[in-house]
C-alpha positions in Angstrom: 233.1 -10.1 -19.8 235.7 -11.0 -22.4 233.6 -13.3 -24.6 234.1 -13.7 -28.3 230.9 -13.4 -30.3 230.9 -14.5 -34.0 228.3 -13.0 -36.3 227.4 -14.7 -39.6 229.5 -12.1 -41.3 232.5 -12.9 -39.1 232.1 -16.6 -39.8 232.1 -16.0 -43.6 235.6 -14.5 -43.4 237.3 -17.3 -41.6 237.3 -21.1 -42.1 235.1 -20.5 -45.2 235.6 -23.9 -46.7 235.3 -25.9 -43.5 232.3 -23.9 -42.3 230.3 -23.9 -45.5 231.3 -25.7 -48.7 233.3 -28.3 -46.8 230.9 -28.9 -44.0 229.8 -32.6 -43.8 226.1 -31.6 -43.9 226.7 -29.3 -46.9 228.6 -32.0 -48.7 225.6 -34.3 -48.0 225.3 -38.0 -48.6 227.4 -37.9 -51.9 226.7 -38.4 -55.5 226.5 -42.2 -55.4 223.8 -42.1 -52.7 221.9 -39.3 -54.3 221.9 -41.3 -57.5 220.5 -44.3 -55.7 217.6 -42.3 -54.2 216.9 -40.6 -57.6 216.8 -44.0 -59.3 214.4 -45.2 -56.6 212.1 -42.3 -57.4 212.7 -40.4 -54.2 212.6 -36.6 -54.0 215.4 -35.0 -52.0 214.5 -32.7 -49.1 215.0 -28.9 -49.4 217.3 -28.6 -46.4 216.9 -24.8 -46.2 213.1 -25.1 -46.1 213.3 -27.9 -43.6 215.3 -25.6 -41.3 212.8 -22.8 -41.6 209.9 -25.2 -40.9 211.6 -26.5 -37.7 212.3 -23.0 -36.4 208.7 -22.0 -37.1 207.4 -25.1 -35.3 209.5 -24.4 -32.3 208.5 -20.7 -32.1 204.8 -21.8 -32.4 205.1 -24.1 -29.4 207.1 -21.6 -27.4 204.3 -19.0 -27.9 201.7 -21.6 -27.1 203.3 -22.1 -23.7 203.8 -18.4 -23.1 207.5 -18.6 -23.3 209.9 -16.0 -24.6 212.5 -18.5 -25.7 214.3 -21.8 -25.0 217.7 -22.9 -23.9 218.6 -26.2 -25.5 221.3 -28.6 -24.3 219.9 -31.9 -25.7 221.8 -32.4 -29.0 218.7 -33.8 -30.7 216.9 -30.5 -30.0 219.9 -28.4 -31.0 220.0 -30.3 -34.3 216.2 -29.8 -34.8 216.4 -26.0 -34.3 219.7 -25.2 -35.8 220.6 -28.1 -38.1 224.1 -28.2 -36.6 226.1 -31.1 -35.2 229.3 -31.5 -33.3 230.3 -34.8 -31.6 226.6 -35.7 -31.2 227.1 -38.7 -28.9 229.9 -37.1 -26.9 227.9 -34.0 -26.1 225.0 -36.2 -25.0 226.9 -36.8 -21.8 229.2 -33.8 -21.7 227.3 -30.4 -21.3 229.6 -28.4 -23.5 227.3 -27.3 -26.3 224.0 -25.4 -26.1 221.7 -23.0 -28.0 219.1 -20.3 -27.5 216.0 -19.7 -29.7 213.8 -16.7 -29.0 210.3 -16.1 -30.1 211.7 -13.2 -32.1 213.6 -15.9 -34.2 217.0 -15.0 -32.9 219.1 -18.1 -32.6 222.5 -18.4 -30.9 224.7 -21.5 -30.7 227.4 -21.9 -28.1 229.8 -24.6 -29.4 232.7 -26.5 -28.0 235.7 -24.2 -27.8 237.4 -23.9 -31.2 234.5 -25.3 -33.1 232.5 -22.2 -33.6 233.0 -22.4 -37.4 230.9 -25.6 -37.5 227.7 -23.6 -37.6 228.7 -21.6 -40.7 226.5 -23.7 -43.1 223.2 -23.0 -41.2 221.5 -19.8 -42.3 219.0 -19.8 -39.4 221.7 -19.0 -36.9 222.4 -15.3 -36.0 225.6 -15.8 -33.9 227.9 -18.3 -32.4 229.9 -18.2 -29.2 232.3 -20.5 -27.4 230.6 -22.7 -24.8 231.2 -22.8 -21.1 231.7 -26.4 -20.1 229.1 -27.3 -17.4 229.9 -31.0 -16.7 232.4 -32.2 -14.0 234.9 -33.3 -16.6 235.1 -29.7 -18.0 234.8 -27.7 -14.8 235.6 -30.0 -11.9 234.9 -28.3 -8.6 234.6 -25.0 -10.4 231.3 -26.2 -11.9 229.3 -23.9 -9.7 231.3 -20.9 -10.9 230.9 -22.2 -14.5 227.1 -22.5 -14.0 227.0 -18.9 -12.7 229.0 -17.6 -15.7 226.7 -19.6 -18.0 223.6 -18.1 -16.4 225.0 -14.6 -16.4 225.7 -14.7 -20.2 222.3 -16.3 -21.0 220.6 -13.7 -18.7 222.3 -10.8 -20.5 221.1 -12.1 -23.9 217.6 -12.8 -22.7 217.1 -9.4 -21.0 218.6 -7.6 -24.0 216.1 -9.2 -26.4 213.0 -9.9 -24.2 213.4 -7.8 -21.1 213.6 -8.8 -17.4 211.4 -11.5 -16.0 211.1 -13.5 -19.2 209.6 -17.0 -19.2 212.3 -19.4 -20.4 212.1 -23.1 -21.3 215.1 -25.4 -20.7 215.3 -29.0 -21.9 218.2 -30.4 -19.9 220.8 -28.7 -17.7 222.6 -29.2 -14.4 220.5 -28.1 -11.4 222.7 -25.1 -10.7 221.8 -23.6 -14.1 218.0 -23.7 -13.4 218.6 -22.2 -9.9 220.8 -19.4 -11.2 218.3 -18.4 -13.9 215.5 -18.4 -11.4 217.6 -16.3 -9.1 218.0 -13.8 -12.0 214.3 -13.3 -12.0 213.3 -15.6 -14.9 210.4 -18.1 -14.9 211.8 -21.5 -15.9 209.7 -24.2 -17.6 210.0 -27.6 -19.4 211.8 -27.2 -22.7 211.7 -30.9 -23.4 207.9 -30.8 -23.7 208.1 -27.8 -26.0 210.5 -29.5 -28.4 208.8 -32.9 -28.3 205.5 -31.3 -29.2 207.2 -29.2 -32.0 208.9 -32.3 -33.4 205.8 -34.4 -33.5 204.4 -33.0 -36.8 206.8 -33.6 -39.7 207.0 -31.1 -42.5 207.1 -32.2 -46.2 210.9 -32.0 -46.3 211.3 -34.0 -43.1 209.2 -36.7 -44.7 211.4 -36.6 -47.8 214.5 -36.9 -45.6 212.9 -39.8 -43.7 212.2 -41.6 -47.0 215.8 -41.3 -47.9 216.9 -42.6 -44.6 214.6 -45.6 -44.9 215.8 -46.4 -48.4 219.5 -46.3 -47.2 218.7 -48.5 -44.2 216.9 -51.1 -46.2 219.7 -51.2 -48.8 222.0 -51.9 -45.9 219.7 -54.6 -44.5 219.7 -56.3 -47.9 223.5 -56.4 -47.7 223.3 -57.9 -44.2 220.8 -60.6 -45.4 222.9 -61.5 -48.4 226.1 -61.8 -46.3 224.5 -63.7 -43.4 225.9 -67.2 -43.1 226.1 -69.8 -40.3 229.2 -69.4 -38.2 229.2 -65.6 -38.3 229.0 -64.0 -34.9 226.2 -61.6 -33.9 228.7 -58.8 -33.9 229.9 -59.7 -37.4 226.3 -59.2 -38.6 225.7 -56.0 -36.6 228.9 -54.4 -37.9 227.5 -54.6 -41.5 224.6 -52.4 -40.4 227.0 -49.8 -39.0 229.2 -49.8 -42.0 226.3 -49.5 -44.5 224.7 -46.7 -42.5 227.9 -44.6 -42.4 228.8 -45.3 -46.0 225.3 -44.0 -47.1 225.5 -40.8 -45.1 224.0 -42.0 -41.9 225.2 -40.8 -38.5 224.9 -43.5 -35.7 222.9 -46.3 -34.3 221.2 -45.8 -30.9 221.5 -49.4 -29.6 223.1 -52.8 -30.4 220.0 -54.9 -30.1 220.6 -58.0 -32.2 220.3 -61.6 -30.9 220.3 -65.2 -32.3 218.9 -68.5 -31.3 218.1 -68.9 -27.6 219.2 -65.2 -27.0 216.1 -64.0 -28.9 213.9 -64.8 -25.9 213.6 -62.8 -23.8 214.2 -59.7 -26.0 216.5 -56.7 -25.6 219.9 -58.5 -25.6 222.7 -56.8 -27.4 225.0 -58.3 -30.1 227.5 -60.7 -28.7 230.4 -62.9 -29.7 228.0 -65.9 -30.1 228.3 -67.8 -33.4 225.0 -68.2 -35.2 224.0 -71.7 -36.2 222.1 -72.8 -39.3 218.3 -72.8 -38.8 218.5 -70.4 -35.9 216.5 -67.2 -35.7 218.4 -63.9 -36.0 216.4 -60.9 -34.9 217.4 -57.2 -34.6 216.1 -53.6 -34.2 217.8 -51.1 -36.5 217.4 -48.0 -34.2 219.4 -46.2 -36.9 219.9 -42.5 -37.2 220.5 -42.2 -41.0 221.0 -39.5 -43.6 219.8 -36.0 -42.8 219.7 -37.1 -39.1 216.4 -39.0 -39.6 215.8 -42.2 -37.8 214.8 -45.5 -39.4 213.5 -47.7 -36.6 212.4 -51.1 -38.0 213.0 -54.7 -37.0 213.2 -58.0 -38.8 213.8 -61.6 -38.0 215.5 -64.1 -40.3 216.2 -67.9 -40.3 220.0 -68.3 -40.8 221.3 -70.4 -43.6 219.6 -72.3 -46.5 217.1 -73.8 -44.1 213.3 -73.7 -44.2 211.6 -72.2 -41.1 210.3 -74.6 -38.5 206.6 -74.8 -37.7 207.3 -73.0 -34.4 209.2 -70.1 -36.3 206.5 -69.8 -38.9 203.7 -69.6 -36.2 205.6 -66.9 -34.4 205.9 -65.0 -37.7 202.2 -65.3 -38.4 201.4 -63.8 -35.0 203.9 -61.0 -35.3 202.7 -60.0 -38.8 199.1 -60.1 -37.6 200.0 -57.7 -34.8 201.8 -55.3 -37.1 199.0 -55.2 -39.8 196.0 -55.0 -37.4 197.6 -52.4 -35.2 198.9 -50.2 -38.1 195.2 -49.8 -39.2 194.6 -47.9 -36.0 196.9 -45.1 -37.0 194.2 -42.7 -38.2 193.7 -39.0 -37.6 191.7 -38.2 -34.5 192.2 -41.5 -32.7 193.4 -41.0 -29.1 196.5 -42.5 -27.6 194.3 -44.3 -25.1 192.3 -45.8 -27.9 195.5 -47.0 -29.6 196.5 -48.8 -26.4 193.2 -50.3 -25.7 192.1 -51.2 -29.3 195.5 -52.8 -30.2 195.7 -56.5 -30.8 198.5 -58.7 -29.3 198.8 -62.3 -28.2 198.0 -63.2 -24.6 200.6 -61.8 -22.2 200.1 -64.9 -20.1 201.5 -67.1 -22.9 203.9 -64.7 -24.7 206.4 -62.0 -23.7 205.9 -58.8 -25.5 207.7 -55.5 -26.3 207.8 -52.6 -23.9 205.3 -50.6 -26.0 202.8 -51.0 -28.9 203.6 -47.9 -30.8 206.0 -44.9 -30.5 206.7 -41.7 -32.4 209.8 -41.5 -34.6 211.6 -38.6 -36.2 215.2 -37.8 -35.4 215.1 -40.6 -32.9 212.4 -42.3 -30.8 210.1 -39.5 -30.1 206.8 -38.6 -28.5 204.4 -40.3 -28.0 205.0 -43.7 -26.4 201.9 -45.9 -26.4 202.0 -48.5 -23.6 200.1 -51.7 -23.3 196.7 -51.5 -21.5 198.1 -53.2 -18.4 200.5 -50.3 -18.0 198.1 -47.5 -18.9 197.0 -46.5 -15.4 200.6 -46.1 -14.1 202.4 -44.9 -17.3 200.0 -44.1 -20.1 199.2 -40.5 -21.2 196.6 -39.3 -23.7 196.8 -37.3 -26.8 195.5 -37.4 -30.4 196.9 -38.8 -33.6 197.4 -36.1 -36.2 198.4 -36.0 -39.8 202.1 -35.6 -40.2 203.0 -37.7 -37.2 205.3 -40.7 -37.8 205.0 -43.9 -35.7 206.6 -47.3 -35.5 204.4 -50.3 -34.9 206.1 -52.8 -32.6 205.8 -56.6 -32.3 207.8 -58.9 -30.2 206.6 -62.4 -29.5 208.5 -64.8 -27.2 206.8 -67.8 -25.8 207.0 -67.9 -22.0 207.3 -71.7 -22.3 210.7 -71.2 -23.9 212.2 -71.4 -27.4 213.1 -68.6 -29.8 211.3 -65.3 -30.1 210.6 -63.0 -33.1 210.9 -59.2 -33.4 209.2 -57.1 -36.2 208.7 -53.4 -36.4 207.5 -51.1 -39.2 207.5 -47.3 -39.7 204.4 -45.3 -40.8 203.4 -41.8 -41.7 199.9 -40.7 -40.6 198.0 -39.0 -43.4 194.4 -37.8 -43.8 193.8 -40.8 -46.0 195.1 -43.2 -43.4 198.5 -44.7 -42.4 201.2 -44.9 -45.1 203.9 -47.6 -44.8 207.3 -46.1 -45.1 209.4 -49.3 -44.6 209.0 -51.8 -47.4 211.6 -54.5 -46.6 210.1 -58.1 -46.7 208.8 -59.6 -43.5 209.8 -63.1 -44.7 212.1 -65.2 -42.5 214.2 -66.3 -45.5 215.7 -64.8 -48.6 
């Protein structure tokens, strides 16, 4: 097998600036943004410590499941374990980047060909190799051969470090990859479960990173609100969120959920070319992957223009705020997911449309767990326990079934031993 393997020492001799000092994660958010966080009293995360924490969390979960290691293709999981990125959205639908983490702490990244240097900044990685493209775009009708070569290389590494017959977790891969590893004598299990459980408890530096992400998101939201005027299109407003996120060191936005006026009910419509009128409701969900790759997932609703809210709009706001505040109080250590679902407050579903869930975890993106409404519990709900260090968003959408506008609110919380701590502080008011 003529495969090029790059050790950390090899990488230090080539592409030094691009791989280390010049890497976008090493350069960080920039002096201006760091100054904004410092002025706000925020403490920056120790990125090296955050990497070590995440590796330890992953190994702990692997060992708990009896695994020898995990093969990762989900770019969110690769980022968690290795703190490396490369075309994050593109590789979500093109299987051309993957990683291995063993319980012995040995981590290997296979990167898109020619991009091996992009891992040079991360001190938790032992080696990098060029990836074998597994998707149809990369391999066409040779994909079965590609999957076999992929499995052969992974098998060689696993046997070398853990012996034959190892138990291996995989988060997401083409079917042929699972089959080939099983044919090689490995026991294959669910890597997505391993990584979701690892990611559920945030370390101190992850919380610091999340606070920075929230601060940047809310600074951008303030710019959106100040710029909002009747006559703008929904896309005009949404573009401000993208621009502010990128300018402040953010990475991408998961959705385009922003709607105005009659498009606010029912919910989940994406930003359009519709022009927003004075006095109309504008509602949106940030779904924003910000600085340090941490998500800020909050929602607000505003009345457009220099117009007082109508009685209908004010009543919707009152109900939505009540749902947020009452349900946030339930985020206490030891409460079960079932209790969250069945003790939560929300307006009558017969009279009002609601969101798809009551709470969900948040970290690098929307994460485990997802807390469904009681009516969906028997078919979709799953139990667990709220723990200190978990982060949740509390959801509220209220759209009258009789018609008219709807309102969307959402806040982000950290669970502590002393109770829930609100991480998002942007005003819930409908007007400036």
